[in-house]
RODO-2510 file (C-alpha; in nm, 4 decimals, decimal comma):
residues 393
     n   res          X          Y          Z
     1     x     0,2676     1,4480    -1,8435
     2     x     0,0274     1,3037    -1,5852
     3     x     0,2742     1,0609    -1,4373
     4     x     0,5330     1,3241    -1,3117
     5     x     0,2306     1,5227    -1,1689
     6     x     0,1132     1,2309    -0,9803
     7     x     0,4647     1,1448    -0,8614
     8     x     0,5136     1,5022    -0,7437
     9     x     0,1852     1,5112    -0,5876
    10     x     0,2448     1,1911    -0,3817
    11     x     0,5942     1,3324    -0,2711
    12     x     0,4557     1,6599    -0,1236
    13     x     0,1159     1,5474    -0,0149
    14     x     0,2380     1,4222     0,3236
    15     x     0,3496     1,7715     0,4106
    16     x     0,0846     1,9664     0,2390
    17     x    -0,2110     1,7459     0,3644
    18     x    -0,0708     1,5406     0,6596
    19     x    -0,4118     1,4652     0,8057
    20     x    -0,5541     1,3439     0,4613
    21     x    -0,3743     1,0168     0,3606
    22     x    -0,6302     0,9723     0,0779
    23     x    -0,4427     1,2407    -0,1193
    24     x    -0,1274     1,0441    -0,1036
    25     x    -0,2963     0,7083    -0,1860
    26     x    -0,4683     0,8767    -0,4852
    27     x    -0,1500     1,0062    -0,6168
    28     x     0,0171     0,6803    -0,5742
    29     x    -0,2646     0,5027    -0,7745
    30     x    -0,2287     0,7568    -1,0435
    31     x     0,1553     0,7198    -1,0746
    32     x     0,1258     0,3499    -1,0833
    33     x    -0,1573     0,3587    -1,3535
    34     x     0,0448     0,5939    -1,5778
    35     x     0,3854     0,4742    -1,5399
    36     x     0,3540     0,1743    -1,7845
    37     x     0,2610     0,4300    -2,0704
    38     x     0,5659     0,6410    -1,9702
    39     x     0,7762     0,3260    -2,0368
    40     x     0,5980     0,2504    -2,3693
    41     x     0,6615     0,5957    -2,4771
    42     x     1,0180     0,6066    -2,3771
    43     x     1,0769     0,2665    -2,5624
    44     x     0,9236     0,3982    -2,8764
    45     x     1,1432     0,7046    -2,8534
    46     x     1,4701     0,5098    -2,8115
    47     x     1,3708     0,2154    -3,0370
    48     x     1,5016     0,4242    -3,3622
    49     x     1,8430     0,4449    -3,2201
    50     x     1,8542     0,0919    -3,1231
    51     x     1,7516     0,0071    -3,4830
    52     x     2,0209     0,2158    -3,6380
    53     x     2,2860     0,0626    -3,4060
    54     x     2,1656    -0,2823    -3,5171
    55     x     2,1720    -0,1907    -3,8813
    56     x     2,5182    -0,0813    -3,8587
    57     x     2,6371    -0,3755    -3,6873
    58     x     2,4420    -0,6321    -3,8781
    59     x     2,2288    -0,7628    -3,5991
    60     x     1,8966    -0,8933    -3,7446
    61     x     1,7429    -0,9948    -3,4048
    62     x     1,7928    -0,6561    -3,2477
    63     x     1,6861    -0,4659    -3,5554
    64     x     1,3630    -0,6616    -3,5902
    65     x     1,2960    -0,6103    -3,2061
    66     x     1,3682    -0,2365    -3,2334
    67     x     1,1321    -0,1969    -3,5365
    68     x     0,8539    -0,3774    -3,3581
    69     x     0,8958    -0,1780    -3,0446
    70     x     0,8842     0,1437    -3,2383
    71     x     0,5860     0,0478    -3,4348
    72     x     0,3881    -0,0789    -3,1441
    73     x     0,4413     0,0795    -2,8118
    74     x     0,1128    -0,0289    -2,6873
    75     x     0,2501    -0,3852    -2,6848
    76     x     0,5168    -0,2783    -2,4373
    77     x     0,2452    -0,1117    -2,2216
    78     x     0,0399    -0,4267    -2,2002
    79     x     0,3501    -0,6310    -2,1268
    80     x     0,4762    -0,4226    -1,8412
    81     x     0,1655    -0,2804    -1,6825
    82     x     0,0792    -0,5835    -1,4667
    83     x     0,4487    -0,6025    -1,3437
    84     x     0,4455    -0,2277    -1,2449
    85     x     0,1071    -0,2588    -1,0701
    86     x     0,2170    -0,5959    -0,8845
    87     x     0,5435    -0,4069    -0,7566
    88     x     0,3367    -0,1009    -0,6522
    89     x     0,0877    -0,3053    -0,4719
    90     x     0,3324    -0,5080    -0,2806
    91     x     0,5595    -0,2121    -0,1919
    92     x     0,2648    -0,0105    -0,0685
    93     x     0,1358    -0,2924     0,1415
    94     x     0,4720    -0,3197     0,3005
    95     x     0,4952     0,0524     0,3599
    96     x     0,1462     0,0848     0,5110
    97     x     0,2005    -0,2308     0,7299
    98     x     0,5259    -0,0967     0,8708
    99     x     0,3557     0,2435     0,9280
   100     x     0,0840     0,1080     1,1352
   101     x     0,3175    -0,1253     1,3299
   102     x     0,5465     0,1695     1,4076
   103     x     0,2582     0,3774     1,5377
   104     x     0,1147     0,1027     1,7457
   105     x     0,4309     0,0195     1,9389
   106     x     0,7131    -0,2277     1,9796
   107     x     0,5536    -0,5767     1,9273
   108     x     0,8990    -0,7371     2,0134
   109     x     0,8646    -0,5876     2,3707
   110     x     0,5006    -0,6582     2,3840
   111     x     0,5755    -1,0433     2,3517
   112     x     0,8928    -1,0557     2,5613
   113     x     0,9270    -1,1492     2,9340
   114     x     1,0561    -0,7952     3,0132
   115     x     0,7574    -0,6321     2,8396
   116     x     0,5237    -0,8433     3,0654
   117     x     0,7407    -0,7981     3,3828
   118     x     0,5480    -0,4840     3,5039
   119     x     0,1759    -0,3819     3,4851
   120     x    -0,0130    -0,0659     3,5781
   121     x    -0,3454    -0,1075     3,7587
   122     x    -0,6051     0,1737     3,7512
   123     x    -0,9334     0,1471     3,9273
   124     x    -1,1749     0,4108     4,0808
   125     x    -1,4444     0,2366     4,2553
   126     x    -1,3161     0,2237     4,6194
   127     x    -1,1478     0,4619     4,8428
   128     x    -0,8098     0,2891     4,8597
   129     x    -0,6589    -0,0489     4,7533
   130     x    -0,7381    -0,3218     5,0090
   131     x    -0,4718    -0,5584     5,1385
   132     x    -0,6909    -0,8415     4,9736
   133     x    -0,5471    -0,7276     4,6355
   134     x    -0,1919    -0,7897     4,7517
   135     x    -0,2876    -1,1245     4,9115
   136     x    -0,4648    -1,2330     4,5870
   137     x    -0,1512    -1,1787     4,3785
   138     x     0,0918    -1,4610     4,3050
   139     x     0,3887    -1,4966     4,5445
   140     x     0,6875    -1,2911     4,4923
   141     x     0,5327    -0,9885     4,3243
   142     x     0,5688    -0,6152     4,4416
   143     x     0,3280    -0,3331     4,4361
   144     x     0,3673     0,0338     4,4724
   145     x     0,1070     0,3262     4,4551
   146     x     0,1417     0,6076     4,2268
   147     x    -0,0122     0,9607     4,2319
   148     x     0,0275     1,3088     4,0965
   149     x     0,2105     1,5770     4,2881
   150     x     0,0258     1,9095     4,3149
   151     x    -0,2694     1,7695     4,0688
   152     x    -0,4247     2,0643     3,8890
   153     x    -0,7945     2,0709     3,7683
   154     x    -0,6920     2,0479     3,4024
   155     x    -0,5010     1,7030     3,5055
   156     x    -0,1457     1,8571     3,5108
   157     x     0,0998     1,8101     3,7967
   158     x     0,4518     1,8977     3,8743
   159     x     0,5674     1,5425     3,9388
   160     x     0,4793     1,1937     4,0786
   161     x     0,4403     1,0212     4,4082
   162     x     0,5735     0,6829     4,4583
   163     x     0,4547     0,5271     4,7914
   164     x     0,5016     0,1770     4,9058
   165     x     0,6614    -0,0210     5,1879
   166     x     1,0412    -0,0388     5,1841
   167     x     1,0710    -0,3773     5,0565
   168     x     0,8758    -0,2859     4,7401
   169     x     1,0753     0,0429     4,6958
   170     x     1,3952    -0,1285     4,7296
   171     x     1,2864    -0,3694     4,4429
   172     x     1,2631    -0,0689     4,2193
   173     x     1,6080     0,0604     4,3385
   174     x     1,4522     0,3399     4,5150
   175     x     1,5393     0,4832     4,8635
   176     x     1,3350     0,4148     5,1688
   177     x     1,2975     0,7646     5,3489
   178     x     1,1961     0,7645     5,7156
   179     x     0,8289     0,7643     5,7903
   180     x     0,6775     1,1103     5,7651
   181     x     0,9356     1,2222     5,5164
   182     x     1,0017     1,2034     5,1436
   183     x     1,2923     1,2063     4,9031
   184     x     1,2937     1,3242     4,5441
   185     x     1,4350     1,0997     4,2768
   186     x     1,5171     1,2506     3,9219
   187     x     1,3327     1,0959     3,6259
   188     x     1,6760     0,9684     3,4838
   189     x     1,7224     0,7473     3,7930
   190     x     1,3820     0,5812     3,7860
   191     x     1,3836     0,2050     3,6763
   192     x     1,3476     0,2135     3,3152
   193     x     1,0474    -0,0244     3,3171
   194     x     0,8594     0,2284     3,5368
   195     x     0,9482     0,5138     3,3169
   196     x     0,8103     0,3315     3,0080
   197     x     0,4952     0,2214     3,1923
   198     x     0,3870     0,5409     3,3384
   199     x     0,5248     0,8048     3,0905
   200     x     0,1777     0,8585     2,9411
   201     x     0,0285     0,9728     3,2576
   202     x     0,3243     1,1435     3,4288
   203     x     0,5664     1,2509     3,1486
   204     x     0,9396     1,2858     3,2317
   205     x     0,8780     1,4279     3,5924
   206     x     1,0725     1,3620     3,8910
   207     x     0,9281     1,1193     4,1500
   208     x     0,8607     1,1994     4,5197
   209     x     0,9250     0,8661     4,7151
   210     x     0,7468     0,7954     5,0397
   211     x     0,7843     0,4879     5,2601
   212     x     0,4212     0,3994     5,3632
   213     x     0,1467     0,1303     5,2932
   214     x     0,0012     0,1403     4,9413
   215     x    -0,2928     0,3850     4,9324
   216     x    -0,5113     0,5860     4,7061
   217     x    -0,2889     0,8979     4,6299
   218     x    -0,5315     1,0728     4,3850
   219     x    -0,8763     1,2020     4,4477
   220     x    -1,0528     1,0103     4,1908
   221     x    -0,8392     0,7103     4,0623
   222     x    -0,6173     0,4505     4,2168
   223     x    -0,2895     0,3924     4,0429
   224     x    -0,1001     0,0879     4,1252
   225     x     0,2134    -0,0682     3,9657
   226     x     0,2623    -0,4539     3,9953
   227     x     0,6020    -0,5834     3,9028
   228     x     0,8095    -0,8989     3,9183
   229     x     1,1794    -0,8995     4,0217
   230     x     1,4624    -0,9324     3,7704
   231     x     1,2204    -0,8659     3,4780
   232     x     1,0486    -1,2109     3,4832
   233     x     0,7018    -1,2327     3,3129
   234     x     0,3852    -1,1609     3,5313
   235     x     0,1095    -1,4207     3,5398
   236     x    -0,1231    -1,1547     3,3751
   237     x    -0,4520    -1,3779     3,3996
   238     x    -0,3789    -1,3983     3,7839
   239     x    -0,3029    -1,0174     3,8195
   240     x    -0,6205    -0,9154     3,6220
   241     x    -0,8334    -1,1548     3,8243
   242     x    -0,7001    -1,0207     4,1508
   243     x    -0,7585    -0,6691     4,0376
   244     x    -1,1102    -0,7243     3,9297
   245     x    -1,2004    -0,9380     4,2378
   246     x    -1,0677    -0,7120     4,4919
   247     x    -1,0455    -0,3473     4,3605
   248     x    -1,2998    -0,3052     4,0900
   249     x    -1,4758    -0,5227     3,8190
   250     x    -1,3794    -0,2491     3,5493
   251     x    -1,0169    -0,2250     3,6750
   252     x    -0,7744    -0,1429     3,3823
   253     x    -0,4489    -0,3513     3,3814
   254     x    -0,1905    -0,2729     3,1110
   255     x     0,1504    -0,4278     3,0944
   256     x     0,4768    -0,2477     3,0476
   257     x     0,4756    -0,2978     2,6607
   258     x     0,1149    -0,1644     2,6450
   259     x     0,1463     0,1133     2,8832
   260     x     0,1648     0,3985     2,6402
   261     x     0,0672     0,2396     2,3076
   262     x    -0,2336     0,0843     2,1364
   263     x    -0,1671    -0,2401     1,9456
   264     x    -0,4887    -0,2411     1,7631
   265     x    -0,3286    -0,0884     1,4522
   266     x    -0,0346    -0,3354     1,4666
   267     x    -0,2712    -0,6275     1,4827
   268     x    -0,4902    -0,4815     1,2130
   269     x    -0,1826    -0,4416     0,9782
   270     x    -0,1349    -0,8046     0,9711
   271     x    -0,4381    -0,8170     0,7509
   272     x    -0,2910    -0,5812     0,5101
   273     x    -0,0057    -0,8350     0,4360
   274     x    -0,2481    -1,1166     0,3856
   275     x    -0,4907    -0,9207     0,1649
   276     x    -0,2014    -0,7689    -0,0211
   277     x    -0,0683    -1,1302    -0,1005
   278     x    -0,4091    -1,2242    -0,2060
   279     x    -0,4363    -0,9271    -0,4439
   280     x    -0,0926    -0,9703    -0,5754
   281     x    -0,1758    -1,3411    -0,6528
   282     x    -0,4605    -1,2258    -0,8675
   283     x    -0,2363    -0,9766    -1,0494
   284     x     0,0324    -1,2181    -1,0965
   285     x    -0,2262    -1,4562    -1,2723
   286     x    -0,3369    -1,1733    -1,4834
   287     x     0,0229    -1,0965    -1,5873
   288     x     0,0658    -1,4618    -1,6693
   289     x    -0,2193    -1,4612    -1,9163
   290     x    -0,1266    -1,1114    -2,0410
   291     x     0,2351    -1,2224    -2,1100
   292     x     0,1275    -1,5537    -2,2751
   293     x    -0,0937    -1,3550    -2,5284
   294     x     0,1999    -1,1376    -2,5999
   295     x     0,3984    -1,4503    -2,6641
   296     x     0,1594    -1,5799    -2,9109
   297     x     0,1334    -1,2430    -3,1067
   298     x     0,5164    -1,2305    -3,0964
   299     x     0,5560    -1,6073    -3,2258
   300     x     0,2904    -1,5631    -3,5112
   301     x     0,4476    -1,2172    -3,6239
   302     x     0,8112    -1,3829    -3,6343
   303     x     0,7199    -1,7082    -3,7886
   304     x     0,7652    -1,5773    -4,1463
   305     x     1,1240    -1,4869    -4,0714
   306     x     1,2399    -1,8459    -4,1344
   307     x     1,1637    -1,7800    -4,5094
   308     x     1,3976    -1,4735    -4,4966
   309     x     1,6782    -1,5738    -4,2567
   310     x     1,6827    -1,9526    -4,3114
   311     x     1,7812    -2,0171    -3,9402
   312     x     1,6138    -1,9921    -3,5930
   313     x     1,8890    -1,8176    -3,3913
   314     x     1,7348    -1,4822    -3,4734
   315     x     1,4333    -1,5815    -3,2559
   316     x     1,6283    -1,5974    -2,9433
   317     x     1,7954    -1,2619    -2,9933
   318     x     1,4756    -1,0975    -3,0890
   319     x     1,2978    -1,2293    -2,7894
   320     x     1,5718    -1,1011    -2,5573
   321     x     1,5448    -0,7476    -2,6987
   322     x     1,1543    -0,7308    -2,7617
   323     x     1,0388    -0,9123    -2,4375
   324     x     1,3221    -0,9512    -2,1775
   325     x     1,4579    -0,5891    -2,2032
   326     x     1,0998    -0,4130    -2,1588
   327     x     1,0280    -0,6415    -1,8532
   328     x     1,3563    -0,5706    -1,6969
   329     x     1,3184    -0,1921    -1,7602
   330     x     0,9693    -0,2207    -1,5915
   331     x     1,1102    -0,4047    -1,2982
   332     x     1,3887    -0,1563    -1,2318
   333     x     1,1527     0,1429    -1,2880
   334     x     0,9048    -0,0166    -1,0615
   335     x     1,1531    -0,0545    -0,7905
   336     x     1,2676     0,3097    -0,8299
   337     x     0,9066     0,4324    -0,8126
   338     x     0,8551     0,2282    -0,4851
   339     x     1,1591     0,3854    -0,3224
   340     x     1,0591     0,7238    -0,4564
   341     x     0,7046     0,6908    -0,3338
   342     x     0,8279     0,5752    -0,0015
   343     x     1,0283     0,8782     0,0906
   344     x     0,7288     1,1048     0,1987
   345     x     0,6130     0,8397     0,4512
   346     x     0,9550     0,7357     0,5753
   347     x     1,0906     1,0989     0,6492
   348     x     0,8015     1,1652     0,8996
   349     x     0,8173     1,0989     1,2663
   350     x     0,7293     0,7372     1,3457
   351     x     0,6696     0,6802     0,9801
   352     x     0,7050     0,3818     0,7522
   353     x     1,0116     0,1668     0,6967
   354     x     1,1697     0,1186     0,3353
   355     x     1,2589    -0,2479     0,2944
   356     x     1,5955    -0,2988     0,1234
   357     x     1,5288    -0,6625     0,1256
   358     x     1,2046    -0,6143    -0,0666
   359     x     1,3914    -0,4106    -0,3295
   360     x     1,6337    -0,6805    -0,3954
   361     x     1,3675    -0,9338    -0,3934
   362     x     1,1770    -0,7343    -0,6535
   363     x     1,5065    -0,6990    -0,8841
   364     x     1,5777    -1,0771    -0,8426
   365     x     1,2173    -1,1778    -0,9425
   366     x     1,2287    -0,9229    -1,2468
   367     x     1,5487    -1,0847    -1,3660
   368     x     1,3992    -1,4189    -1,3276
   369     x     1,0739    -1,3190    -1,4958
   370     x     1,2531    -1,1465    -1,7870
   371     x     1,4668    -1,4659    -1,8564
   372     x     1,1677    -1,7048    -1,8297
   373     x     0,9654    -1,4835    -2,0593
   374     x     1,2379    -1,4540    -2,3106
   375     x     1,2848    -1,8237    -2,3120
   376     x     0,9136    -1,8913    -2,3527
   377     x     0,8990    -1,6396    -2,6379
   378     x     1,1657    -1,7974    -2,8001
   379     x     1,0115    -2,1453    -2,7706
   380     x     0,6722    -2,0289    -2,8853
   381     x     0,8359    -1,8650    -3,1866
   382     x     1,0288    -2,1787    -3,2769
   383     x     0,7045    -2,3765    -3,2563
   384     x     0,5199    -2,1367    -3,4728
   385     x     0,7987    -2,1093    -3,7238
   386     x     0,8298    -2,4901    -3,7834
   387     x     0,4606    -2,5185    -3,8464
   388     x     0,4367    -2,2044    -4,0673
   389     x     0,3748    -2,2324    -4,4351
   390     x     0,3421    -1,9559    -4,6672
   391     x    -0,0105    -1,8894    -4,8066
   392     x    -0,1148    -1,6838    -5,1168
   393     x    -0,2694    -1,3414    -5,0539
***
């Protein structure tokens, strides 16, 4: 009864407690911890029907496996629990990593030439940017100054001002109004790099364009945009050095890709994949030892069957039904739980991303593990059966 409660709690927690992710994580841990017991209980419930079918068809291997599963559901729980938890750990690591990366920004743009072709410079120590800044920049770069139009005390404004010499305005595909006049350019017509770089400070407002030297346009801060023509990457160390030597030692320089995002979360998310892989390695090691112990119990219990059946083929079929079937069921159930638990965090704005490739990898690994486990159980049972000798009570 606890498993569906945890699953339901995880599904609704993102909407009921959006600012408390611990509720979702606790519900996920509870669901993964109780899911193996659900599989064991369901196996025990279905085993009598499997035994009846095997009895009618005269299938001794299936009959023996069904009787064993019905009598000892705890064996199934021990066999599948580590697989369920491994799938859950890897799945949640992937979801959390993708969630943090989506909220940190586009890392592809961050590392591209276009993402580094424009930078916003903010400084506040001097009255206006000196010509030394432009002279200190590498050759071929352009600079325009930005400001708020009708700036209010609360920081809001009705638009933005873009001011620069005509050559710099033309490089942004902006008009060059006559000196002393201005021209309004709608937001949709602005260079897309400029829109992305300055959206955080100016929103989707229109721009008032002026032809004049670059100057400080706001009472407190200096806002400049440095960009390279044709989307080539800036020499960012040179731009930062020029800004801090000629404008202010604490000048803030952010590239186009970093203009409205913080990539700290994205960089930290890389540790999740690493630590999740380490944790999964330990879980897998525990699963190997747990499965080996189940193999030994399985082999010792089946060894006396040689005296009853007189042949070893029954071990292969029994291993398939008693070992491979529970593992395959656990793998499919674990993938289904991963998909279900991913829904609440993928259906929110800028949420996580469900990985179809990871689901296919889980299913392929489950099939390989089930086959390998059945073959190992078969080999162990054969070895025990060949060395088994009857003993008096």
